Each structure stands twice: as structure tokens, then as C-alpha cells.
N, C-alpha and C positions, 0 to 999 in steps of 0.2 A: 359133654360127650356128644359125638356126632352120630346121627342116625340117618341112614339112607332109606327113604320110603320108596319101595319098588313098584307096587301096584295095589289096586283096590279090587278085591274079589267079590264084593257084594253084588248081588243081582241088580239092585237099584241103589247105586251109591247115594249117600246123603251129603250133597254138596255143602249145605249149610252146616251140618255137623262136622264135616272135615275141616271147613274153614274155621269154625269156632275152636276146634281142637288145636289146630295149628297156632292160632292166636294165644291160646291158653298155655301150651307147653313149650313153644319155641321161643328162644331168647330174641328179643328185639323185633318181634313180628307184629306188624300192624295189619289192619283189615285188608287194605289194598293188596299188600304182598301175599297175604294168606289166600285171598281169592285167586290171584294169579297162579300161585303154587298149586292150589287145588285143581285148577283147570289143567295145568301141566301134568299132574299126577293122573288125573282121570283120562287124559289123552294117551297115556301109556308110557310116559317118560319118568324115570326116577328123579327124586328130588332129595336134597340134603338139608337137614335142619340141625340146629345146635340146641341141646337140652342140658340144663344144669340144675344142681341143687335138689330141692324137694319135689320138683315136678317129674323126676325120672321115673319113679314107680307108677305115678298116675299116667304118664305117657304110654307105658306099655299096656296098661288096661284100656286106655282110649283107642290105641291102635288095634288091639284085638277086637274091641267092640265094633269098630267101624270096618272090620275085615280088611285091614291094610297090612300087606306083607312088608316087612322091614328087615334091615340088616344093620348091625352095629359097625360103625366105621372105626371109632376109637374107643 
């Protein structure tokens, strides 16, 4: 399933937490790509990630916890 991350509404976004979350839930995500996508998201541009299998429900919890607005693409 594709999820588009739209923005982060946290007053003080947790960069390390967002990067770790991307590594954990996104398919094929390494640390360097997760850091780059975190920076893009926090700069205000949406990003797309692919989530499959058992990580889907934990992905929704992690996104809510980090105050990230998202939209389901597929």
C-alpha cells in the first residue's frame, strides 16, 4: 500500500523519530534515504512510501504519534 506523507504538525518535530519510523515501516528504506526523506517532509513537501504486510497497522500508529498528516494513495 502506498501512503503519501503530507506534513508534520508537531511544534518541535522529532527528526530522529521520523527517520527511525521511516526505516521501520517503509519497504526497502535504508538510513540515508530515510534521513533525506525526513528533511524533504519537514521542509514542507509531501513524500510517498510503500508499506506492506504486518507493518501497516503499526505505520498508522507511528504516523499519528509523530503528528504526521498522511493520505492513502492505493
